[in-house]
C-alpha positions in Angstrom: -1.0 31.2 30.1 -3.5 31.2 33.0 -2.2 29.8 36.3 -2.9 26.1 36.8 -5.5 25.7 39.5 -4.5 23.2 42.1 -6.3 21.3 44.9 -4.2 20.1 47.8 -5.3 16.9 49.5 -3.2 16.5 52.6 -1.8 19.8 53.9 1.0 18.4 56.1 4.7 18.5 55.4 4.7 17.3 51.8 1.5 19.1 50.8 3.1 22.3 52.1 6.2 21.7 50.1 4.3 21.2 46.8 1.9 24.1 47.4 4.8 26.5 48.1 5.4 26.4 44.3 2.3 28.4 43.8 3.4 31.1 46.4 6.8 31.4 44.7 5.4 31.3 41.1 1.8 32.7 41.3 1.8 33.4 37.5 2.1 29.6 36.9 0.0 28.0 39.7 -2.7 28.8 42.2 -4.1 26.8 45.1 -7.9 27.0 45.0 -8.9 24.2 47.5 -7.5 22.2 50.4 -8.7 19.1 52.3 -7.2 18.0 55.5 -8.9 16.6 58.7 -6.6 18.6 60.9 -7.8 22.1 61.5 -4.4 23.7 62.1 -3.1 22.5 58.7 -6.0 23.3 56.5 -6.5 26.7 58.2 -2.8 27.5 57.7 -2.8 26.6 54.0 -6.1 28.5 53.5 -4.5 31.6 54.9 -1.3 31.4 53.0 -3.1 30.9 49.6 -6.2 33.0 50.3 -8.5 30.1 49.5 -12.2 30.6 49.4 -13.7 29.3 52.7 -16.1 27.1 50.8 -13.1 25.2 49.3 -11.5 24.5 52.7 -12.7 21.2 54.0 -11.8 18.3 56.3 -12.8 15.5 53.9 -11.4 15.4 50.4 -14.6 13.7 49.3 -16.4 17.0 49.5 -14.1 18.4 46.8 -14.2 15.3 44.6 -18.0 15.2 44.6 -18.3 18.7 43.2 -18.2 19.5 39.5 -14.6 19.9 38.5 -13.3 23.4 39.5 -9.6 23.0 39.3 -7.1 21.6 36.8 -5.1 19.2 39.0 -4.9 17.8 42.4 -1.8 17.2 44.6 -2.4 14.1 46.8 -0.1 14.1 49.9 -2.1 12.0 52.3 -0.6 9.1 54.4 0.6 6.2 52.2 -2.4 4.0 53.0 -4.8 6.7 52.0 -3.6 7.3 48.4 -5.7 4.9 46.4 -9.2 6.1 47.1 -8.7 9.9 46.4 -6.4 9.1 43.4 -9.1 7.0 41.7 -11.9 9.4 42.6 -10.1 12.5 41.3 -9.0 10.7 38.1 -12.7 9.8 37.4 -13.5 13.5 37.8 -10.9 14.3 35.1 -8.2 15.9 37.3 -4.5 15.6 36.5 -2.8 14.2 39.5 0.5 14.7 41.3 0.7 11.8 43.8 3.2 11.6 46.6 5.2 8.4 46.6 4.6 5.5 47.1 1.6 4.9 44.9 0.0 2.7 47.5 1.0 0.1 50.1 -0.1 -3.0 48.1 0.2 -4.1 44.4 -3.6 -4.3 43.9 -4.1 -0.6 45.0 -1.2 0.5 42.8 -2.8 -1.2 39.8 -6.2 0.3 40.5 -4.7 3.8 40.5 -2.8 3.2 37.2 -5.9 1.7 35.6 -8.0 4.7 36.6 -5.7 7.3 35.3 -5.2 5.4 32.0 -8.9 4.9 31.5 -9.6 8.6 32.1 -6.5 9.7 30.1 -5.4 12.1 32.8 -1.8 13.1 33.6 -0.2 11.3 36.5 3.1 12.3 38.0 4.4 10.3 41.0 6.8 12.3 43.2 9.9 10.3 42.5 11.8 13.6 42.9 15.2 12.0 42.6 14.6 11.6 38.8 14.1 15.4 38.5 17.2 16.8 40.3 19.8 18.6 38.3 22.3 16.1 39.6 20.4 13.1 38.3 19.8 14.8 34.9 23.5 15.5 34.6 24.3 11.9 35.5 21.7 10.6 33.1 23.2 12.6 30.2 26.7 11.3 30.9 25.5 7.7 31.0 23.4 8.1 27.8 26.2 9.8 26.0 28.2 6.6 26.1 31.0 8.3 28.2 31.6 5.1 30.2 30.4 2.6 27.6 27.6 0.3 28.6 26.6 0.0 32.3 27.7 -3.4 33.7 26.8 -2.8 37.4 25.8 -0.1 39.9 26.4 0.1 43.7 23.9 2.5 45.2 23.8 3.5 48.9 21.0 5.3 50.8 22.4 6.4 54.2 19.1 7.3 55.9 20.9 8.7 58.9 20.6 7.8 62.6 18.3 10.7 63.5 16.2 10.4 60.4 15.7 6.7 61.1 14.7 7.5 64.7 12.4 10.3 63.7 10.5 8.8 60.8 10.9 5.0 61.1 11.1 4.3 64.8 9.1 7.1 66.5 7.2 8.5 63.5 4.5 7.9 60.9 6.4 5.2 59.0 7.5 3.1 61.9 4.9 0.3 61.7 3.9 -1.6 58.6 0.3 -1.9 59.6 0.1 1.8 60.0 2.0 2.8 56.8 4.0 0.3 54.7 7.2 -1.7 54.8 10.5 0.2 54.8 11.7 -0.4 51.2 8.4 1.0 49.9 8.1 3.9 52.3 11.7 5.2 52.1 13.4 3.5 49.2 11.0 3.1 46.3 12.7 6.4 45.3 15.9 4.4 44.9 14.6 1.4 43.1 12.9 3.7 40.7 16.0 5.8 40.3 18.1 2.8 39.4 15.6 1.8 36.7 15.8 5.4 35.3 19.6 5.4 35.1 20.0 1.9 33.7 17.1 2.4 31.3 16.0 -1.2 31.4 13.4 -3.2 33.3 14.4 -5.4 36.3 13.7 -9.1 35.9 15.0 -10.7 39.1 15.6 -9.6 42.7 16.8 -11.0 46.0 17.0 -9.1 49.3 18.1 -9.4 52.9 17.5 -7.2 55.9 16.0 -7.0 59.4 15.2 -4.8 62.4 18.4 -5.2 64.3 19.0 -2.2 66.6 15.8 -0.3 67.4 14.2 -2.9 69.6 13.9 -3.6 73.3 16.6 -6.2 73.3 19.1 -3.6 72.3 18.2 -1.1 75.0 21.3 -0.1 77.1 21.1 -1.4 80.6 21.8 2.1 82.0 18.5 3.3 80.6 16.6 1.1 83.0 12.8 1.1 82.6 12.5 4.6 81.2 10.0 4.8 78.3 10.8 8.5 77.4 13.9 10.5 76.9 12.8 13.1 79.4 12.7 10.5 82.1 15.9 8.7 81.2 19.2 8.8 83.3 21.1 7.5 80.2 19.7 10.2 77.9 22.9 12.3 77.8 24.9 9.3 76.5 22.3 8.1 73.9 22.8 9.2 70.3 19.1 8.9 69.7 18.0 11.3 72.5 14.8 13.1 71.4 15.5 15.8 74.0 18.9 16.7 72.5 17.8 16.5 68.9 14.5 18.4 68.9 15.4 21.0 71.5 18.7 21.4 69.8 17.0 22.2 66.5 14.8 24.7 68.3 17.7 26.4 69.9 19.4 26.6 66.5 16.3 28.2 65.1 15.8 25.3 62.7 12.0 25.3 62.9 11.1 23.5 59.7 11.1 19.8 59.1 11.4 17.7 61.1 10.7 19.9 64.1 7.4 21.2 62.7 6.2 17.6 62.5 6.3 16.9 66.2 4.4 20.1 67.3 2.7 23.2 65.9 3.8 25.1 69.0 7.4 25.9 68.1 8.5 27.1 71.5 10.5 25.4 74.3 7.3 24.7 76.2 5.6 23.4 73.1 8.5 21.0 72.2 8.8 19.7 75.8 5.1 19.1 75.9 5.3 17.1 72.7 8.2 15.0 74.1 6.3 14.4 77.3 3.1 13.3 75.6 3.6 12.6 71.9 5.2 9.8 70.0 8.4 11.7 69.2 9.6 11.7 72.9 9.6 7.9 73.2 12.7 5.8 73.8 13.7 4.3 70.5 14.0 0.9 72.2 10.4 1.1 73.6 8.4 1.9 70.4 5.9 -0.1 68.4 8.1 0.0 65.3 8.6 -3.1 63.2 10.1 -1.9 59.9 13.7 -2.9 59.1 16.6 -0.7 60.0 18.9 -2.1 57.2 18.3 -3.8 53.9 20.2 -4.8 50.8 18.6 -5.5 47.4 20.2 -7.3 44.5 18.7 -6.6 41.1 19.2 -8.1 37.6 18.0 -6.1 34.6 16.8 -7.4 31.2 20.0 -6.3 29.5 22.2 -8.3 31.9 23.2 -5.3 34.0 23.1 -5.7 37.8 22.7 -3.4 40.7 23.0 -3.6 44.5 21.1 -1.2 46.7 21.8 -0.7 50.4 19.5 1.1 52.8 21.1 1.7 56.2 19.4 3.5 59.1 22.5 3.6 61.4 24.6 6.0 59.5 25.6 9.7 59.2 22.7 11.6 57.6 24.1 12.5 54.1 23.3 12.3 50.4 23.0 9.0 48.6 26.2 7.7 47.1 26.5 5.8 43.8 29.2 4.0 41.7 28.3 3.2 38.1 30.7 0.7 36.5 30.8 0.8 32.7 32.8 -0.9 30.0 34.9 2.2 29.4 35.0 3.9 32.8 33.3 4.7 36.1 31.1 7.4 37.4 31.0 8.1 41.2 28.4 10.5 42.6 27.0 11.8 45.9 24.2 14.2 44.9 26.5 17.2 44.6 29.4 16.1 42.4 30.2 13.4 39.9 33.7 11.9 39.4 34.5 10.3 36.0 37.3 7.9 35.6 38.3 6.9 32.0 39.8 3.5 31.4 41.5 4.6 28.1 43.3 7.7 29.5 43.5 6.8 33.2 42.3 10.4 33.8 39.9 11.5 36.4 37.5 14.5 35.9 35.3 16.1 38.6 31.9 17.4 37.4 29.7 19.8 39.4 26.1 19.8 38.2 24.4 23.3 38.5 21.5 23.7 40.9 18.2 25.2 39.6 17.9 28.9 40.5 15.1 28.8 43.0 14.6 29.2 46.7 12.6 25.9 46.8 15.5 23.6 47.5 13.9 20.5 49.1 15.5 17.2 48.0 18.2 19.3 46.4 16.2 21.0 43.6 14.1 17.9 42.9 10.8 19.0 44.4 11.0 22.3 42.5 11.8 20.7 39.2 9.1 18.1 39.7 6.5 20.8 40.3 7.8 22.9 37.4 7.5 19.9 35.1 4.1 18.9 36.4 2.6 22.4 36.1 4.0 22.8 32.6 2.7 19.4 31.6 -0.8 20.2 32.9 -0.8 23.6 31.1 0.5 22.4 27.7 -0.6 18.7 27.8 3.0 17.7 27.1 3.3 14.4 28.9 7.0 14.0 27.9 7.7 16.5 30.7 6.7 13.8 33.3 9.7 11.6 34.1 7.8 9.4 36.5 4.6 8.5 34.6 2.1 5.6 35.1 3.6 2.6 33.4 7.1 2.8 34.6 6.0 3.9 38.0 3.9 0.7 38.3 6.8 -1.3 37.0 9.2 0.0 39.7 6.6 -0.4 42.4 6.2 -4.1 41.5 10.0 -4.4 41.7 9.8 -3.1 45.2 7.0 -5.5 46.2 9.0 -8.4 44.7 12.1 -7.4 46.6 10.2 -7.3 49.9 8.8 -10.8 49.1 12.3 -12.0 48.3 13.5 -10.7 51.7 10.6 -12.3 53.6 10.9 -15.7 51.8 14.7 -15.8 51.4 14.6 -16.5 47.7 15.1 -15.0 44.3 11.8 -13.6 42.9 11.1 -13.3 39.1 9.5 -9.9 38.5 7.4 -11.0 35.5 6.0 -13.9 37.4 5.4 -11.7 40.4 3.4 -9.2 38.5 1.2 -12.0 37.0 0.6 -13.5 40.4 -0.6 -10.2 41.8 -3.1 -9.8 39.0 
């Protein structure tokens, strides 16, 4: 088959990850256009992919207004800037890979889904957790009846102390007005993943959580009035020191994410300059963040199964951990291995899912397998390859919005009623 032609809208961290598929598998995909308002990023992508200069632009609208000249578009703009390009490219007949979340509000999510359904284009939302080899192995075990029927699931996302500080205190997703609320920005992955594993729709949710630690009231007295880590006498004792974390990554020659987010000048001088002047050098107790640093969600599904989800920002950075309680046994997993306990035999078995054979190992092998599925779906028109398509993606997003409403209003929210209220 001819390589699938891709446009990349948003050439930052996630856009670079998805476009890397075309560099690794040029016989399957080719990037023929890029849009990003930041010169460094669109120039970098243009050089890597040898893109025609006429197809390297700052504003995605320039590409969307042209007659269709590619097969699909990857949209990896900031969360609040998803809806407009998604609708525009759908109307042009492009298949779409859209970075999660769909959009920061229910109405925009519904507009995207309506547009792709009206135009009958393929939409894959990057719920990469569905696609990992680990998840696929777990899903097969559940669907085989190995543990009987699912009664309940406990699912934990330990975001990690430094990841929380980087992305949700200092970074792009720190403030709801600038991005979206925490459950949508970070954990719509997980609410979607639970729906996929259980195989039934959620009907009721409740939720609790708050911003407890990363605020001025929690600032250690020893830190005084310092606003930046480089100026702080307490810095060497602070686990959230930007100086120790980012310079430490540089000295270890770990120059990818998240270091490449704070600066394009990956030298000691460049990192120090970013910490002196940029958002990533700020004291975690002196930022304009307002998203929660911990949250629990309780979910009831239409088959009577329940799930509890916990997001915690003050944790070791590690893989998600899950316990699935069935009527005939348990499955316990952590992204790398699955432990099966059988009620009938009292025997325990350890299962190690294989990784896909690729060098593209972000989110385990989830990003690679998502791109592989999307490219093949576009080439063959086989929509069954898309595990995170329009209808179910909208359903799980509405669950996330309902859970956040439940947290804010301290009540149980009915999902069906919520969807109707939101139009």
